[in-house]
C-alpha positions in Angstrom: 34.2 129.3 -92.0 30.7 128.1 -92.9 27.9 127.5 -90.4 24.3 126.5 -90.5 20.9 127.9 -89.4 18.7 124.9 -89.5 19.4 123.4 -92.9 20.7 126.7 -94.4 24.4 126.7 -95.0 26.2 130.1 -95.1 29.8 130.2 -96.3 30.8 133.4 -94.6 27.6 134.6 -92.9 27.4 137.9 -94.7 23.9 139.1 -94.1 21.6 142.0 -94.8 19.8 143.3 -91.7 16.1 144.1 -91.7 15.4 147.8 -92.0 11.9 149.2 -92.1 11.3 151.2 -95.3 14.6 150.0 -96.7 15.1 146.3 -97.2 12.3 145.8 -99.7 12.5 143.6 -102.8 14.7 146.0 -104.8 17.2 146.5 -102.0 17.4 142.8 -101.2 17.9 141.8 -104.9 20.8 144.3 -105.3 22.3 143.2 -102.0 22.3 139.5 -103.1 23.8 140.4 -106.4 26.5 142.3 -104.6 27.4 139.5 -102.3 25.0 139.2 -99.4 24.4 135.5 -98.6 21.2 136.0 -96.6 18.6 138.7 -96.3 15.8 139.7 -94.0 12.6 141.4 -94.9 11.3 144.6 -93.4 9.5 143.8 -90.2 5.9 142.5 -90.5 3.3 143.0 -87.9 2.0 139.7 -86.5 -1.2 141.5 -85.4 -1.7 142.9 -88.9 -1.3 139.3 -90.3 -3.8 138.1 -87.7 -6.4 140.7 -89.0 -5.6 139.7 -92.6 -4.2 143.1 -93.6 -3.4 142.9 -97.3 -0.9 145.7 -97.3 1.1 143.8 -94.7 1.1 140.8 -96.9 3.0 142.6 -99.6 5.9 143.2 -97.1 6.2 139.5 -96.8 6.5 138.9 -100.6 9.3 136.5 -101.6 10.3 136.0 -105.2 12.4 133.4 -107.0 16.1 134.2 -106.6 15.8 135.7 -103.1 16.4 132.7 -100.9 17.8 132.2 -98.3 15.7 134.9 -96.8 13.9 135.3 -93.5 10.7 137.2 -92.9 10.9 139.2 -89.7 7.8 139.5 -87.5 7.1 141.7 -84.5 4.5 141.5 -81.7 4.2 140.6 -78.1 1.5 137.9 -77.9 2.8 134.4 -78.3 -0.3 132.9 -79.9 -0.6 135.7 -82.5 3.1 135.6 -83.2 2.8 131.8 -83.7 -0.2 132.2 -86.0 1.5 134.8 -88.1 4.6 132.6 -88.5 2.5 129.7 -89.5 0.6 131.8 -92.1 3.9 133.1 -93.5 5.4 129.6 -93.8 2.3 128.1 -95.5 1.4 131.1 -97.7 -2.2 130.5 -96.7 -3.3 134.0 -95.9 -5.3 136.8 -97.5 -3.3 138.8 -100.0 -0.4 136.5 -100.2 1.8 137.3 -103.2 4.8 135.2 -102.4 6.2 132.8 -104.9 8.1 130.9 -102.2 7.9 130.3 -98.5 10.6 132.0 -96.3 13.8 130.2 -95.3 13.3 131.2 -91.7 11.1 133.3 -89.4 13.0 136.1 -87.5 11.5 137.6 -84.4 12.1 141.3 -83.8 13.2 142.0 -80.2 15.4 144.9 -81.1 13.4 147.7 -82.7 13.9 150.8 -80.6 11.2 153.0 -82.2 8.8 154.5 -79.6 5.6 153.4 -81.2 6.8 149.8 -81.2 8.2 149.8 -77.6 5.2 151.5 -76.1 3.2 148.5 -77.2 5.6 146.3 -75.4 7.1 145.0 -78.6 10.5 145.2 -80.2 13.3 145.9 -77.7 10.8 146.3 -74.9 10.6 142.5 -74.9 14.1 142.4 -73.5 12.7 143.6 -70.1 10.7 140.3 -69.9 12.8 137.1 -70.4 9.8 134.9 -69.5 7.8 136.4 -72.3 10.8 136.1 -74.7 10.8 132.4 -73.9 7.1 132.0 -74.5 7.1 133.8 -77.8 10.1 131.9 -79.2 8.6 128.6 -78.0 5.2 129.3 -79.5 6.7 130.3 -82.9 9.1 127.4 -82.9 6.3 124.9 -82.3 4.1 126.5 -85.0 6.6 126.2 -88.0 9.0 123.7 -89.5 11.5 126.2 -90.7 14.2 127.7 -88.5 13.2 130.5 -86.0 15.8 133.2 -85.3 15.8 136.1 -83.0 17.3 139.6 -83.2 18.0 141.4 -80.0 19.9 144.4 -78.6 22.6 144.6 -75.9 19.8 145.5 -73.5 17.3 148.1 -72.6 19.7 150.6 -71.2 23.3 150.8 -69.9 22.2 149.5 -66.5 20.3 146.5 -68.0 22.6 144.9 -70.6 21.0 141.5 -70.4 21.6 140.2 -73.9 23.1 136.9 -72.7 20.2 136.2 -70.5 17.7 136.9 -73.2 19.7 134.9 -75.8 19.8 131.9 -73.5 16.1 132.0 -73.0 15.6 132.2 -76.8 17.9 129.3 -77.4 16.2 127.2 -74.8 12.9 127.9 -76.4 14.1 126.7 -79.8 15.8 129.6 -81.6 18.2 128.3 -84.3 20.3 131.5 -84.3 20.6 134.9 -82.5 21.5 138.3 -83.9 22.8 140.8 -81.4 22.8 144.5 -82.1 25.5 145.8 -79.8 23.6 148.9 -78.7 21.0 149.3 -76.0 17.5 150.6 -76.8 18.4 153.8 -74.9 21.2 154.4 -77.4 19.0 154.0 -80.4 21.7 154.2 -83.2 24.3 156.3 -81.3 27.9 155.0 -80.7 29.6 153.2 -79.2 28.7 149.6 -80.2 29.4 147.1 -77.3 31.1 144.2 -79.0 32.1 142.7 -75.7 28.5 141.8 -74.9 28.1 140.1 -78.3 31.2 138.1 -77.4 29.5 137.1 -74.1 26.4 135.9 -76.0 28.6 133.9 -78.4 30.4 132.3 -75.5 27.1 131.4 -73.8 25.2 129.9 -76.7 25.5 126.7 -78.8 23.6 128.1 -81.8 25.1 130.5 -84.3 25.5 134.2 -83.2 25.4 137.0 -85.7 27.0 140.4 -84.8 25.2 143.6 -85.9 26.0 147.3 -85.4 28.6 149.6 -86.7 29.7 147.5 -89.7 30.4 150.1 -92.4 33.5 148.6 -94.1 35.4 145.4 -94.6 37.8 146.5 -91.9 34.8 146.8 -89.5 33.6 143.3 -90.4 37.0 141.8 -89.8 37.4 143.6 -86.5 33.9 142.6 -85.3 34.5 138.9 -86.2 37.8 139.0 -84.3 36.5 140.8 -81.3 33.3 138.8 -80.8 34.1 135.4 -82.3 30.7 135.6 -84.0 29.6 133.2 -86.7 28.4 135.9 -89.1 27.9 139.6 -89.5 24.7 141.5 -90.3 25.1 144.8 -92.2 22.5 147.5 -91.9 23.0 151.2 -92.6 26.5 150.7 -94.0 24.9 149.2 -97.1 22.6 152.2 -97.7 23.8 153.7 -100.9 26.5 151.1 -101.2 25.3 147.5 -101.6 28.8 146.8 -103.0 29.8 146.7 -99.3 28.8 143.0 -99.4 31.4 142.4 -102.1 34.0 144.2 -100.2 33.4 142.2 -97.1 33.4 138.9 -99.0 36.7 139.8 -100.6 38.2 140.6 -97.1 36.9 137.3 -95.6 38.4 135.4 -98.6 41.7 137.4 -98.5 41.5 138.5 -102.1 42.1 142.1 -103.5 39.2 144.4 -103.8 38.8 147.8 -105.5 36.1 150.0 -104.1 33.5 151.2 -106.6 33.9 154.6 -108.1 31.2 157.3 -107.9 30.3 156.4 -111.5 29.9 152.7 -110.7 27.7 153.6 -107.7 25.5 155.8 -110.0 25.1 152.8 -112.3 23.9 150.8 -109.4 21.6 153.6 -108.4 20.0 153.5 -111.8 19.4 149.7 -111.5 18.0 150.2 -108.0 15.4 152.8 -108.9 14.4 150.8 -112.0 13.7 147.8 -109.7 11.8 150.0 -107.3 9.5 151.3 -110.1 9.1 147.9 -111.6 8.1 146.4 -108.3 5.9 149.3 -106.8 4.9 151.3 -109.8 6.5 154.5 -111.0 4.7 156.9 -108.6 5.7 155.1 -105.4 9.0 153.9 -106.8 10.1 157.5 -107.6 9.1 158.8 -104.2 10.9 155.9 -102.4 14.0 156.4 -104.7 14.7 159.8 -103.2 16.2 158.6 -99.9 18.2 155.9 -101.7 19.6 158.4 -104.2 20.6 160.7 -101.4 22.6 157.9 -99.9 24.2 156.9 -103.2 25.6 160.4 -103.8 26.8 161.2 -100.2 30.1 162.9 -100.5 29.9 163.4 -104.3 30.6 166.8 -105.7 27.2 168.5 -106.4 25.3 166.2 -104.1 23.3 169.0 -102.4 21.9 170.4 -105.6 21.3 166.9 -107.0 19.2 166.0 -103.9 17.2 169.2 -104.2 16.4 168.5 -107.8 15.5 164.8 -107.1 13.0 165.9 -104.4 11.2 167.9 -107.1 11.1 165.1 -109.6 8.1 162.8 -110.2 9.0 160.5 -113.1 11.6 157.8 -113.7 12.9 159.3 -117.0 13.4 162.6 -115.2 15.3 160.9 -112.3 17.5 159.0 -114.8 18.2 162.3 -116.6 19.4 163.9 -113.3 21.7 160.9 -112.7 23.1 161.2 -116.2 23.8 164.9 -115.6 25.5 164.3 -112.2 27.6 161.6 -113.8 28.7 163.9 -116.6 29.6 166.6 -114.0 31.7 164.4 -111.8 33.5 162.8 -114.8 34.5 166.1 -116.3 
């Protein structure tokens, strides 16, 4: 069933979650091609935008063919968050390389990483509902595009306040909420609390997106049924398998789906690392390709020796040769 975030219509609500160091241009483009209806950038520091950091500007780059896409910002100061959002919408900032403005601004209130939370940012904001309201209000007033918020179940098991935070964000102007059903204390450890996502869905009038533990089409169907959510946001389940979006789409539409073979995933890996090198240059692209290739070959015969060889390789032709050899070995 379709739903809207502002003026954005999503047929199924199959979305790529923001992941630092992962959801760059190459990953987003592959995810879209494989069935993702909506993507979110790596998180962008509002304070870095405020100080006109050009490296940060590259994280916010949007190209033709990527929309609908949100840029996610993080920070804890309402005025600086609002300024960053306004800059990103207008494209009027130092180092801007975007071809298009974002479809939405997403506010990070879920990152559990220590260096983020010790600054009072990310999931640390869930300890301060009043500040959540002020940030969302300031950002919503600063831009004309939808503002969305990504939160966690709470800070820890004793403080699962996702519904309270979500209501504050909705009242302040949020057009949609994504809830990662783990606490900050859990980081990425199981279990995922889908009941709290259901409580947020029941409390709000705006769309609610479920996130956490979605690694298959069966997971996506289960989460939709358990939570009543409007959409689902896939994170680590898509690492090394962007075709997961196609699998989920097929499940939502009730049509048959055949999972990709190892050979098909290796073809996708070739395309992925070529996009990385095209976008970032061969040197950086090859280095960043290493983690992706490790994900693509997980569970494949010969994966350990392949990863070892990849980590000692510095050129795109050499990487492609290693993939060719692995494919030849597994297809014998």
